[in-house]
C-alpha positions in Angstrom: 0.0 0.0 0.0 1.5 3.4 -0.9 0.2 6.9 -1.3 1.4 10.2 -2.6 0.1 13.6 -1.7 -0.4 15.7 -4.9 2.0 18.6 -5.5 1.9 21.1 -8.3 5.6 21.5 -8.3 7.4 20.6 -11.5 11.0 20.7 -12.7 12.1 24.2 -13.6 12.5 23.1 -17.3 9.0 21.5 -17.1 10.5 18.3 -18.5 10.3 15.2 -16.2 13.5 13.2 -16.2 13.4 9.5 -17.4 16.8 8.5 -16.0 16.5 4.9 -17.3 17.1 6.3 -20.8 19.9 8.7 -20.1 23.6 8.5 -19.1 24.8 8.1 -15.5 25.5 11.8 -15.1 21.9 12.8 -15.8 20.7 9.9 -13.5 22.8 11.3 -10.7 21.4 14.8 -11.3 17.9 13.5 -11.1 18.6 11.6 -7.8 20.1 14.7 -6.3 16.7 16.3 -6.3 15.3 13.4 -4.1 15.5 12.7 -0.4 14.7 9.4 1.2 13.9 7.9 4.6 14.1 4.1 5.1 11.8 2.4 7.5 13.9 2.1 10.6 17.1 4.2 10.3 19.5 4.5 13.3 21.4 7.5 14.6 24.5 7.2 16.8 23.1 7.9 20.3 26.3 9.8 21.3 25.8 12.4 18.6 23.7 15.5 18.5 21.4 16.2 15.5 23.8 18.9 14.4 26.7 16.4 14.4 24.8 13.6 12.8 23.2 15.8 10.1 26.5 17.5 9.4 28.0 14.1 8.6 25.1 13.3 6.2 25.5 16.7 4.6 29.2 16.1 4.0 28.4 12.6 2.5 25.8 14.3 0.2 28.5 16.6 -1.1 27.2 19.9 0.3 29.8 22.6 0.4 31.4 23.1 3.8 30.4 26.7 4.1 26.7 25.8 3.5 26.4 22.9 5.9 25.7 24.7 9.1 22.7 26.7 7.8 21.4 23.8 5.8 21.4 21.6 8.9 19.7 24.3 11.0 17.1 24.9 8.3 16.3 21.2 8.0 16.0 20.7 11.8 13.7 23.8 12.0 11.5 22.3 9.3 10.8 19.3 11.5 10.4 21.5 14.6 13.4 20.2 16.5 15.4 23.5 16.8 15.6 23.4 20.6 17.1 19.9 20.5 19.8 20.6 17.9 22.7 20.3 20.3 21.3 17.6 22.6 22.4 13.9 22.5 20.2 11.8 20.3 20.4 8.9 22.8 17.9 10.8 25.1 15.3 11.3 22.3 12.0 9.5 22.0 11.4 7.4 18.9 9.2 10.1 17.5 11.9 12.7 18.0 14.5 10.5 16.3 12.2 9.9 13.4 11.8 13.7 12.9 15.6 14.0 12.8 15.7 11.2 10.2 13.2 13.2 8.1 15.4 16.2 8.5 18.3 14.2 7.0 16.2 13.5 4.0 15.6 17.2 3.5 19.2 18.4 3.6 19.5 18.8 -0.1 16.2 20.7 -0.3 14.7 17.9 -2.5 11.8 18.3 -4.8 10.8 14.7 -4.2 10.8 13.0 -0.7 10.4 9.2 -0.3 9.2 8.0 3.0 9.1 4.3 3.9 6.6 3.5 6.7 7.6 6.6 8.6 5.3 6.0 11.6 6.2 2.3 12.2 6.9 1.5 15.8 5.9 4.9 17.1 3.6 5.6 20.0 0.4 7.6 19.3 2.1 10.9 20.2 5.1 10.1 17.9 2.8 9.1 15.1 0.8 12.3 15.4 4.1 14.4 15.4 5.4 12.6 12.2 2.0 13.0 10.4 2.0 16.7 11.1 5.5 16.9 9.7 4.5 15.1 6.5 1.5 17.4 6.1 3.8 20.4 6.5 6.1 19.0 3.8 3.2 18.8 1.4 2.3 22.4 2.1 5.9 23.4 1.1 5.2 22.2 -2.4 7.2 19.0 -2.3 6.1 15.8 -4.0 5.9 13.2 -1.3 5.8 9.4 -1.9 5.0 7.4 1.3 4.4 3.7 1.8 2.1 2.7 4.6 -0.1 -0.1 5.8 -2.1 2.2 8.1 -5.1 3.0 5.9 -6.6 5.4 8.4 -3.3 7.3 8.2 -3.4 7.3 4.4 -7.0 8.5 4.4 -6.2 11.3 6.8 -3.3 12.9 4.9 -3.1 11.9 1.3 -4.5 13.3 -1.9 -3.8 10.3 -4.2 -3.4 6.6 -3.5 -1.9 3.6 -5.2 -2.9 0.2 -3.9 -0.6 -2.8 -4.5 -1.3 -6.5 -3.8 1.4 -9.2 -4.4 3.4 -6.7 -6.5 0.5 -5.9 -8.7 -0.8 -2.3 -9.0 -4.6 -2.6 -8.4 -5.5 1.1 -8.7 -4.0 4.6 -8.8 -6.2 7.6 -8.5 -7.3 10.4 -6.2 -8.5 9.3 -2.8 -12.0 10.5 -3.5 -12.2 8.7 -6.8 -10.9 5.4 -5.4 -13.4 5.3 -2.5 -16.2 6.3 -4.8 -15.4 3.8 -7.6 -14.9 0.8 -5.4 -17.1 1.4 -2.4 -20.4 2.3 -4.0 -21.6 -1.3 -4.5 -20.7 -2.6 -1.0 -21.9 0.6 0.8 -20.3 2.7 3.5 -21.3 3.2 7.1 -21.3 6.2 9.4 -22.6 6.6 13.0 -24.2 9.9 14.0 -24.7 11.2 17.5 -27.5 13.6 18.4 -27.8 16.1 21.3 -31.2 14.9 22.2 -33.2 11.6 22.0 -34.2 11.0 18.4 -37.5 9.3 17.6 -38.2 6.5 15.1 -40.1 8.9 12.8 -37.1 11.2 12.4 -35.0 8.2 11.5 -37.4 6.3 9.3 -39.1 9.2 7.6 -36.4 11.8 7.3 -32.9 10.1 7.3 -33.8 6.8 5.6 -35.4 8.6 2.7 -32.4 10.6 1.8 -30.7 9.9 -1.6 -28.1 7.1 -1.6 -29.2 5.9 1.9 -29.6 2.1 2.0 -30.6 1.8 5.6 -30.9 3.9 8.8 -31.4 2.4 12.3 -31.1 3.6 15.8 -28.2 2.2 17.9 -29.7 3.8 21.0 -31.8 6.8 21.9 -29.2 9.3 20.6 -27.2 7.4 18.0 -28.1 6.3 14.5 -26.2 4.0 12.1 -26.5 4.8 8.4 -25.4 2.7 5.5 -25.1 4.5 2.2 -23.9 3.9 -1.3 -21.1 6.1 -2.7 -17.8 7.7 -1.6 -16.7 10.9 0.1 -18.8 13.3 -2.0 -22.0 11.4 -1.2 -21.1 11.4 2.5 -20.5 15.1 2.4 -23.9 15.8 0.9 -25.6 13.3 3.3 -24.2 15.0 6.4 -25.1 18.4 5.0 -28.7 17.2 4.5 -29.0 15.9 8.0 -27.6 19.2 9.4 -30.3 21.2 7.5 -33.0 19.0 9.2 -32.0 20.7 12.5 -32.5 17.6 14.6 -29.5 18.2 16.8 -26.6 16.3 15.1 -23.4 16.9 17.2 -20.9 14.4 15.8 -20.3 11.5 13.4 -17.6 8.9 12.7 -17.0 6.0 10.4 -16.7 2.7 12.4 -14.4 1.4 9.7 -12.1 3.2 7.2 -13.7 3.7 3.8 -10.2 3.1 2.3 -9.9 -0.1 4.2 -13.2 -1.3 2.9 -12.1 -0.4 -0.6 -8.8 -2.2 -0.3 -10.4 -5.4 1.1 -13.0 -5.3 -1.7 -10.2 -5.1 -4.3 -8.3 -8.0 -2.9 -11.2 -10.2 -1.9 -10.4 -12.8 -4.6 -6.9 -13.3 -3.2 -7.9 -13.6 0.5 
């Protein structure tokens, strides 16, 4: 499973590089515009981020006079400025991963490859890394990220590619994928209301909305709705319920729409 947030950034000459068809020098030039993070990189615990990243900058061929500022800028981008000169051995896993992402940014790459960047992190560390990934996207970088956490993918990606046993199943925008492959099996949302909701409101008003397959009360203030379609249908459905003014205060999906889509696509191989 991999996903990529969409970026409008292009090469300055507006000509994508196919380095399989060119000589090694052009291949090297293309790779210089990319940064990468492997799944579980390690940093020497006795080093500070400044020391570790300075070594990486030297290995990447950055001029000596530019390394200090480059390292400081990369660390600032992952919001680790105050830890720049502290020993890495005292860092949490999430903090270490942010420094590893900073290492991938040292050459100010146009393309960033992230391999399972939240693997092994606690909830706080995962949230921190996801925020960093979102900030990278806002800075107009093209991000490729592999992940098996479909709720994570659904939260922060624009486009998604699904792979099963090495075969590309689908590549499209997130909205199109969930719409195309979830519409037949149906999606489910649970809605909570401020006050008790009666059967008439459920059966007459909600169940009669377009694309709603069924609507039933879970308890006096919660309703389970199954509907056909993807994110655009869900948006319209929720908007319609709000206009009814029957006290909707929250909603959630008990399962990930993207997870349902993926399982539907691979059902023949399970």
